[in-house]
C-alpha positions as CSV (number, residue, x, y, z in Angstrom):
1,M,-0.1,0.1,0.2
2,R,1.8,3.0,-1.2
3,L,-0.1,5.9,0.2
4,Q,-1.1,3.9,3.5
5,N,-2.0,6.5,6.0
6,K,-2.2,9.2,3.7
7,V,-4.8,11.9,3.1
8,A,-5.3,13.1,-0.3
9,L,-7.1,16.1,-1.8
10,I,-7.8,15.9,-5.6
11,T,-9.3,18.8,-7.5
12,G,-11.3,18.1,-10.7
13,A,-12.1,14.6,-9.3
14,G,-15.3,14.1,-10.6
15,S,-14.0,12.9,-14.2
16,G,-10.9,12.1,-15.9
17,I,-7.4,12.1,-14.6
18,G,-9.2,13.4,-11.2
19,R,-11.3,10.4,-11.1
20,Q,-8.9,7.7,-12.0
21,T,-6.3,9.0,-9.5
22,A,-8.8,9.1,-6.7
23,L,-9.6,5.5,-7.5
24,L,-6.2,4.6,-7.7
25,F,-5.0,6.4,-4.6
26,T,-7.7,5.0,-2.5
27,Q,-6.7,1.3,-3.4
28,E,-3.2,2.1,-2.2
29,G,-4.4,3.2,1.0
30,A,-5.1,7.0,1.1
31,K,-8.3,8.7,2.3
32,V,-9.5,11.2,-0.6
33,V,-10.9,14.6,-0.4
34,V,-12.9,14.5,-4.1
35,V,-13.3,18.2,-5.0
36,D,-15.0,19.4,-8.2
37,I,-17.6,22.1,-9.3
38,N,-19.9,19.0,-10.8
39,D,-21.6,17.7,-8.0
40,A,-23.0,14.8,-9.7
41,G,-19.7,13.7,-10.8
42,G,-18.0,14.3,-7.6
43,A,-20.9,12.1,-5.9
44,E,-20.1,9.3,-8.4
45,T,-16.4,9.1,-7.9
46,V,-17.2,9.3,-4.0
47,A,-19.7,6.1,-4.8
48,M,-17.2,4.4,-6.9
49,I,-14.3,4.8,-3.8
50,Q,-16.6,3.6,-1.3
51,D,-17.8,0.8,-3.6
52,Q,-14.2,-0.6,-3.7
53,G,-14.1,-0.3,0.5
54,G,-12.2,3.1,0.4
55,E,-12.9,6.3,2.5
56,A,-13.8,9.7,0.4
57,L,-15.6,13.1,1.0
58,Y,-16.9,15.3,-1.4
59,V,-16.6,18.6,-1.2
60,H,-17.9,21.3,-3.9
61,A,-15.4,24.0,-4.7
62,D,-14.7,26.4,-7.5
63,V,-11.1,26.6,-7.6
64,S,-10.9,30.0,-9.1
65,Q,-12.4,31.3,-5.8
66,A,-10.3,31.9,-2.6
67,A,-13.1,31.1,-0.4
68,D,-14.0,27.8,-1.7
69,C,-10.0,26.9,-1.8
70,E,-9.5,27.4,1.7
71,T,-12.9,25.6,2.4
72,M,-11.8,22.6,0.6
73,V,-8.6,22.3,2.8
74,Q,-10.2,23.0,5.9
75,Q,-12.7,20.1,5.2
76,A,-10.0,17.6,4.4
77,E,-8.5,18.4,7.7
78,A,-11.5,18.5,9.7
79,H,-12.8,15.2,8.5
80,F,-9.6,13.0,8.3
81,G,-7.2,15.2,10.6
82,Q,-4.7,16.0,8.2
83,L,-3.7,16.5,4.4
84,N,-0.5,15.0,3.1
85,V,-1.2,15.1,-0.7
86,M,-2.6,18.1,-2.6
87,F,-3.1,17.1,-6.4
88,N,-4.2,20.3,-8.0
89,N,-5.7,18.9,-11.1
90,A,-8.8,20.8,-12.0
91,G,-8.5,22.6,-15.6
92,I,-10.6,23.7,-18.7
93,M,-10.0,24.0,-22.5
94,H,-12.6,25.9,-23.8
95,S,-13.8,25.0,-27.3
96,Q,-13.4,28.9,-28.2
97,D,-9.9,28.8,-27.3
98,D,-7.9,29.7,-30.2
99,D,-5.0,31.9,-31.7
100,A,-4.4,35.4,-30.1
101,V,-6.5,37.4,-32.8
102,S,-9.5,34.9,-32.6
103,T,-9.9,34.3,-28.8
104,D,-11.8,36.6,-26.7
105,E,-10.4,38.2,-23.7
106,A,-13.3,36.5,-21.5
107,I,-12.1,33.0,-22.6
108,W,-8.3,34.0,-21.9
109,D,-9.5,35.5,-18.2
110,L,-11.7,32.2,-17.7
111,T,-8.9,29.7,-18.7
112,M,-6.3,31.6,-16.8
113,N,-8.7,31.7,-13.5
114,I,-9.0,27.9,-13.5
115,N,-6.0,26.2,-14.7
116,A,-3.4,28.9,-13.3
117,K,-5.1,31.0,-10.6
118,G,-6.4,27.8,-9.4
119,V,-3.3,26.0,-8.9
120,F,-2.3,29.1,-7.2
121,L,-4.9,29.0,-4.7
122,G,-4.5,25.4,-3.9
123,C,-1.1,25.6,-3.2
124,K,-1.7,28.9,-1.1
125,Y,-4.3,27.1,1.3
126,G,-2.7,23.9,1.0
127,I,0.9,24.4,1.8
128,P,0.1,25.6,5.3
129,A,-1.8,22.0,6.0
130,L,1.2,20.2,4.5
131,R,3.1,22.1,7.1
132,R,1.1,21.0,10.0
133,A,1.4,17.4,8.8
134,G,5.2,17.4,8.6
135,G,5.4,17.8,4.8
136,G,4.0,16.3,1.8
137,S,3.8,16.3,-2.0
138,I,1.7,18.8,-3.9
139,I,1.3,17.5,-7.6
140,N,0.2,20.2,-10.4
141,T,-1.4,19.4,-13.4
142,A,0.5,21.0,-16.1
143,S,0.7,19.6,-19.9
144,F,3.0,18.9,-22.7
145,V,2.1,22.1,-24.1
146,A,3.8,23.9,-21.3
147,L,7.0,22.5,-23.0
148,L,5.8,22.6,-26.8
149,G,3.7,24.8,-29.2
150,A,0.5,23.0,-30.0
151,A,-0.3,21.9,-33.5
152,T,-4.3,23.1,-32.9
153,P,-4.2,26.9,-31.4
154,Q,-5.2,26.9,-28.0
155,V,-3.5,30.2,-26.5
156,A,-5.4,30.7,-23.6
157,Y,-4.5,26.8,-22.4
158,T,-1.2,26.9,-23.6
159,A,-0.3,30.0,-21.6
160,S,-2.0,28.8,-18.7
161,K,-0.1,25.4,-18.3
162,G,3.2,27.3,-19.2
163,A,2.2,29.4,-15.8
164,V,1.1,26.1,-13.8
165,L,5.1,24.9,-14.7
166,A,7.0,27.8,-13.9
167,L,4.6,28.2,-10.5
168,T,5.8,24.8,-9.8
169,R,9.5,25.4,-10.3
170,E,9.4,28.2,-8.0
171,L,7.4,26.4,-5.1
172,A,9.6,23.7,-5.3
173,V,12.6,25.6,-4.4
174,V,11.0,28.0,-2.0
175,H,9.5,24.8,0.3
176,A,12.5,22.1,-0.6
177,R,13.8,22.4,2.8
178,E,10.5,22.1,4.4
179,N,9.9,18.3,3.3
180,I,7.1,19.7,0.9
181,R,7.9,18.5,-2.8
182,V,6.4,20.4,-5.6
183,N,6.1,18.5,-9.2
184,A,4.4,19.2,-12.4
185,L,2.6,16.4,-14.0
186,C,2.7,17.1,-18.1
187,P,0.5,14.8,-19.9
188,G,0.3,14.3,-23.5
189,P,-2.7,14.4,-25.3
190,L,-5.3,12.1,-23.8
191,H,-8.7,10.2,-24.7
192,T,-10.8,12.3,-22.0
193,E,-13.9,14.2,-22.4
194,L,-12.3,17.3,-22.0
195,L,-9.9,17.0,-25.1
196,M,-11.9,15.1,-27.3
197,K,-14.6,18.0,-27.0
198,F,-11.7,20.5,-28.0
199,L,-10.7,18.0,-30.7
200,N,-14.3,17.3,-32.1
201,T,-13.6,16.8,-35.9
202,E,-11.6,13.6,-36.8
203,A,-9.1,16.1,-38.8
204,K,-8.4,17.8,-35.7
205,K,-8.0,14.3,-33.9
206,Q,-5.5,13.0,-36.9
207,R,-3.6,16.3,-36.7
208,R,-2.7,15.7,-33.1
209,L,-2.2,12.2,-33.4
210,V,0.4,12.5,-36.1
211,H,2.8,14.1,-33.7
212,I,2.8,11.1,-31.2
213,P,5.3,8.7,-31.5
214,M,2.9,5.9,-30.0
215,G,0.2,7.0,-32.5
216,R,-2.6,6.9,-29.9
217,F,-3.8,9.0,-27.0
218,G,-3.1,8.4,-23.8
219,Q,-5.3,7.3,-21.0
220,A,-6.6,8.8,-17.7
221,K,-5.4,6.0,-15.7
222,E,-2.0,6.2,-17.2
223,M,-1.8,9.5,-15.7
224,A,-3.3,8.4,-12.4
225,Y,-0.1,5.8,-12.0
226,A,2.5,8.8,-12.5
227,A,0.6,10.9,-9.8
228,L,0.8,8.0,-7.8
229,Y,4.4,8.0,-7.8
230,L,4.6,11.5,-7.2
231,A,2.2,11.4,-4.1
232,S,4.3,8.3,-2.7
233,D,7.7,8.3,-0.6
234,E,9.2,6.6,-3.7
235,S,9.7,10.2,-5.3
236,S,11.3,11.3,-2.1
237,Y,13.9,13.1,-3.9
238,V,11.8,14.4,-6.7
239,T,11.2,18.0,-6.9
240,G,10.4,20.9,-9.1
241,S,10.3,18.4,-12.1
242,E,8.4,18.3,-15.3
243,F,7.2,14.7,-15.0
244,T,6.3,14.2,-18.6
245,V,4.0,11.1,-19.7
246,D,3.1,12.0,-23.2
247,G,3.6,9.0,-25.6
248,G,7.2,10.5,-26.7
249,I,5.6,13.8,-28.0
250,T,8.0,16.2,-26.6
251,A,10.9,13.8,-27.7
252,A,9.9,13.8,-31.5
253,Y,11.5,15.8,-34.0
254,V,9.7,14.0,-37.1
255,T,6.8,12.0,-37.3
256,P,7.7,8.1,-37.4
257,E,6.7,6.2,-40.4
């Protein structure tokens, strides 16, 4: 049990990477605080965890709101007594996110508020809780587009994930001697509802797939296993990393035949 006696808070846990990670963490012994703005999805994740014999608490929170982020951390400590792992995973990819000329300011602001500010607020309120627990692990969901430009224009999303990566590095350095590790999980293109809504035509899907050496989209559960490593004591000397799980996309110069 790689997370025995640990408490993990996971934002965006009502679906996708967050849900799969919540399920895997509980299988590995963690108690999980499931956070989402989608109450139905969050409740379903909790029910799935309980069905497999795990312990979970659902907290409704909009990660772009400071009060909600403060409350979710307070609820974690009040219910489970501590917080050891903070997975700032919630994010959006808006269908109207395009290039700089075409993207509305409102779409930019919404994306940055959830994807970048949401991670900042999670860390702002999560770090004091980790200190109280004697240290812990923070995992922030960035993206391969924090390292590469996207073939399909998504300027707000790309900028927001670049911000997450830069924030992760700085927090890792600042808190390294407090036994608080901070790492960025950088998924490649995944077969999740979030991305499939954005890549809503076969042409858009193929434009992305042609750049992936493995020739397929990743699965949310594959990201959950990466998060498990970063959450566990096995990664005790890992901080400030770009933990890239992308089917080889960032390593590729030309498309394989």
